[in-house]
FIVEX-299317 format. One record per residue (C-alpha): residue number from 1; residue in one letter; chain; x, y, z. Coordinates in Angstrom, 1 decimal. Example, Ala and Ser with C-alpha at 12.3 -4.5 7.8 and 13.67 -1.06 7.14 Angstrom:
// FIVEX-299317
<r n="1" res="a" chain="A" c1="12.3" c2="-4.5" c3="7.8"/>
<r n="2" res="s" chain="A" c1="13.7" c2="-1.1" c3="7.1"/>
***
This chain:
// FIVEX-299317
<r n="1" res="m" chain="A" c1="27.5" c2="-6.0" c3="-9.4"/>
<r n="2" res="p" chain="A" c1="24.1" c2="-4.4" c3="-9.1"/>
<r n="3" res="s" chain="A" c1="21.0" c2="-6.4" c3="-9.9"/>
<r n="4" res="k" chain="A" c1="19.6" c2="-6.0" c3="-13.4"/>
<r n="5" res="s" chain="A" c1="16.1" c2="-6.8" c3="-12.2"/>
<r n="6" res="p" chain="A" c1="13.9" c2="-3.8" c3="-11.3"/>
<r n="7" res="s" chain="A" c1="13.6" c2="-3.1" c3="-7.6"/>
<r n="8" res="i" chain="A" c1="10.3" c2="-4.0" c3="-6.1"/>
<r n="9" res="s" chain="A" c1="9.1" c2="-3.2" c3="-2.6"/>
<r n="10" res="a" chain="A" c1="8.0" c2="-5.8" c3="-0.1"/>
<r n="11" res="t" chain="A" c1="4.5" c2="-4.2" c3="-0.2"/>
<r n="12" res="e" chain="A" c1="4.4" c2="-4.8" c3="-3.9"/>
<r n="13" res="l" chain="A" c1="5.6" c2="-8.4" c3="-3.5"/>
<r n="14" res="f" chain="A" c1="2.9" c2="-9.1" c3="-0.9"/>
<r n="15" res="a" chain="A" c1="0.3" c2="-7.5" c3="-3.2"/>
<r n="16" res="q" chain="A" c1="1.4" c2="-9.7" c3="-6.1"/>
<r n="17" res="l" chain="A" c1="1.3" c2="-12.8" c3="-3.8"/>
<r n="18" res="r" chain="A" c1="-2.2" c2="-11.9" c3="-2.7"/>
<r n="19" res="e" chain="A" c1="-3.4" c2="-11.4" c3="-6.3"/>
<r n="20" res="r" chain="A" c1="-1.9" c2="-14.7" c3="-7.4"/>
<r n="21" res="v" chain="A" c1="-3.3" c2="-16.9" c3="-4.6"/>
<r n="22" res="v" chain="A" c1="-6.7" c2="-15.2" c3="-4.5"/>
<r n="23" res="d" chain="A" c1="-7.4" c2="-14.2" c3="-8.1"/>
<r n="24" res="g" chain="A" c1="-5.0" c2="-16.2" c3="-10.2"/>
<r n="25" res="p" chain="A" c1="-6.0" c2="-19.3" c3="-12.2"/>
<r n="26" res="a" chain="A" c1="-7.0" c2="-22.2" c3="-9.9"/>
<r n="27" res="e" chain="A" c1="-9.4" c2="-25.1" c3="-9.5"/>
<r n="28" res="l" chain="A" c1="-11.0" c2="-23.7" c3="-6.3"/>
<r n="29" res="d" chain="A" c1="-13.7" c2="-21.1" c3="-6.8"/>
<r n="30" res="r" chain="A" c1="-12.5" c2="-17.5" c3="-6.6"/>
<r n="31" res="g" chain="A" c1="-15.2" c2="-16.6" c3="-4.1"/>
<r n="32" res="v" chain="A" c1="-14.1" c2="-19.5" c3="-1.8"/>
<r n="33" res="r" chain="A" c1="-10.5" c2="-18.4" c3="-2.1"/>
<r n="34" res="r" chain="A" c1="-11.4" c2="-14.8" c3="-1.3"/>
<r n="35" res="a" chain="A" c1="-13.3" c2="-15.9" c3="1.8"/>
<r n="36" res="a" chain="A" c1="-10.6" c2="-18.3" c3="3.0"/>
<r n="37" res="f" chain="A" c1="-7.9" c2="-15.6" c3="2.5"/>
<r n="38" res="s" chain="A" c1="-10.0" c2="-13.0" c3="4.5"/>
<r n="39" res="g" chain="A" c1="-11.0" c2="-15.5" c3="7.2"/>
<r n="40" res="d" chain="A" c1="-14.7" c2="-15.3" c3="6.2"/>
<r n="41" res="r" chain="A" c1="-17.2" c2="-18.1" c3="5.9"/>
<r n="42" res="v" chain="A" c1="-16.2" c2="-20.9" c3="3.5"/>
<r n="43" res="p" chain="A" c1="-18.4" c2="-23.9" c3="2.6"/>
<r n="44" res="t" chain="A" c1="-19.5" c2="-25.6" c3="5.8"/>
<r n="45" res="e" chain="A" c1="-17.5" c2="-28.8" c3="5.2"/>
<r n="46" res="a" chain="A" c1="-14.3" c2="-26.7" c3="5.0"/>
<r n="47" res="q" chain="A" c1="-14.9" c2="-24.2" c3="7.8"/>
<r n="48" res="a" chain="A" c1="-13.3" c2="-26.1" c3="10.6"/>
<r n="49" res="y" chain="A" c1="-10.3" c2="-26.9" c3="8.4"/>
<r n="50" res="t" chain="A" c1="-9.7" c2="-23.2" c3="7.5"/>
<r n="51" res="d" chain="A" c1="-10.2" c2="-22.2" c3="11.1"/>
<r n="52" res="k" chain="A" c1="-7.5" c2="-24.7" c3="12.1"/>
<r n="53" res="v" chain="A" c1="-5.1" c2="-23.6" c3="9.3"/>
<r n="54" res="r" chain="A" c1="-5.6" c2="-19.9" c3="10.3"/>
<r n="55" res="r" chain="A" c1="-5.1" c2="-20.4" c3="14.0"/>
<r n="56" res="h" chain="A" c1="-3.2" c2="-23.7" c3="14.6"/>
<r n="57" res="a" chain="A" c1="-1.8" c2="-25.0" c3="11.3"/>
<r n="58" res="y" chain="A" c1="0.6" c2="-27.3" c3="13.2"/>
<r n="59" res="k" chain="A" c1="-2.5" c2="-29.2" c3="14.4"/>
<r n="60" res="v" chain="A" c1="-3.7" c2="-30.2" c3="10.9"/>
<r n="61" res="t" chain="A" c1="-3.8" c2="-34.0" c3="10.6"/>
<r n="62" res="e" chain="A" c1="-4.4" c2="-36.5" c3="7.9"/>
<r n="63" res="s" chain="A" c1="-8.0" c2="-36.9" c3="9.2"/>
<r n="64" res="d" chain="A" c1="-8.7" c2="-33.2" c3="8.4"/>
<r n="65" res="i" chain="A" c1="-7.7" c2="-33.9" c3="4.8"/>
<r n="66" res="t" chain="A" c1="-9.6" c2="-37.2" c3="4.7"/>
<r n="67" res="g" chain="A" c1="-12.7" c2="-35.3" c3="5.9"/>
<r n="68" res="l" chain="A" c1="-12.4" c2="-32.9" c3="3.0"/>
<r n="69" res="r" chain="A" c1="-11.8" c2="-35.7" c3="0.5"/>
<r n="70" res="a" chain="A" c1="-14.9" c2="-37.5" c3="1.8"/>
<r n="71" res="a" chain="A" c1="-16.9" c2="-34.3" c3="1.3"/>
<r n="72" res="g" chain="A" c1="-15.9" c2="-34.3" c3="-2.4"/>
<r n="73" res="w" chain="A" c1="-12.9" c2="-32.0" c3="-2.3"/>
<r n="74" res="t" chain="A" c1="-10.1" c2="-32.8" c3="-4.7"/>
<r n="75" res="e" chain="A" c1="-6.4" c2="-32.8" c3="-3.8"/>
<r n="76" res="e" chain="A" c1="-5.9" c2="-29.7" c3="-5.9"/>
<r n="77" res="a" chain="A" c1="-8.8" c2="-27.9" c3="-4.2"/>
<r n="78" res="i" chain="A" c1="-7.5" c2="-28.8" c3="-0.7"/>
<r n="79" res="f" chain="A" c1="-4.0" c2="-27.7" c3="-1.6"/>
<r n="80" res="e" chain="A" c1="-5.3" c2="-24.4" c3="-2.9"/>
<r n="81" res="l" chain="A" c1="-7.6" c2="-23.9" c3="0.1"/>
<r n="82" res="t" chain="A" c1="-4.6" c2="-24.5" c3="2.4"/>
<r n="83" res="i" chain="A" c1="-2.3" c2="-22.1" c3="0.6"/>
<r n="84" res="v" chain="A" c1="-4.9" c2="-19.3" c3="0.3"/>
<r n="85" res="t" chain="A" c1="-5.9" c2="-19.7" c3="4.0"/>
<r n="86" res="a" chain="A" c1="-2.3" c2="-19.8" c3="5.2"/>
<r n="87" res="v" chain="A" c1="-1.2" c2="-16.8" c3="3.1"/>
<r n="88" res="g" chain="A" c1="-4.2" c2="-14.8" c3="4.2"/>
<r n="89" res="a" chain="A" c1="-3.5" c2="-15.5" c3="7.9"/>
<r n="90" res="a" chain="A" c1="0.2" c2="-14.7" c3="7.5"/>
<r n="91" res="l" chain="A" c1="-0.5" c2="-11.4" c3="5.7"/>
<r n="92" res="s" chain="A" c1="-3.1" c2="-10.5" c3="8.2"/>
<r n="93" res="r" chain="A" c1="-0.6" c2="-11.0" c3="11.0"/>
<r n="94" res="l" chain="A" c1="2.0" c2="-9.0" c3="9.1"/>
<r n="95" res="d" chain="A" c1="-0.4" c2="-6.1" c3="8.7"/>
<r n="96" res="m" chain="A" c1="-1.2" c2="-6.2" c3="12.5"/>
<r n="97" res="a" chain="A" c1="2.5" c2="-6.2" c3="13.3"/>
<r n="98" res="m" chain="A" c1="3.2" c2="-3.3" c3="11.0"/>
<r n="99" res="a" chain="A" c1="0.4" c2="-1.3" c3="12.5"/>
<r n="100" res="v" chain="A" c1="1.8" c2="-1.9" c3="16.0"/>
<r n="101" res="l" chain="A" c1="5.3" c2="-0.8" c3="14.8"/>
<r n="102" res="a" chain="A" c1="3.8" c2="2.3" c3="13.2"/>
<r n="103" res="q" chain="A" c1="1.9" c2="3.2" c3="16.4"/>
<r n="104" res="a" chain="A" c1="5.1" c2="2.7" c3="18.5"/>
<r n="105" res="r" chain="A" c1="7.0" c2="5.1" c3="16.2"/>
<r n="106" res="e" chain="A" c1="4.2" c2="7.7" c3="16.6"/>
<r n="107" res="d" chain="A" c1="4.2" c2="7.3" c3="20.3"/>
<r n="108" res="g" chain="A" c1="7.9" c2="7.9" c3="20.4"/>
***
């Protein structure tokens, strides 16, 4: 039986995901979310953390979280920072992979 939900492309889904994590309602300031998503500068006390999440998320430890808490970050803000940074890194990698595939198709 065919689905009754409207068809939506992966591109549209990723655009909706980006919009929700970057511009949706949240505790974390929208400017900080935009910067973390894009890999730009975030507040100094969170820069090393976002760099680690973007490049080596598996290396994040409790001490990274403790450092953010000690700097005044709430659990909710840390969670939002983590999500927006990880989604931004993932979508950036996806964009790069898609560009490589497109170039390979053009090159034959």
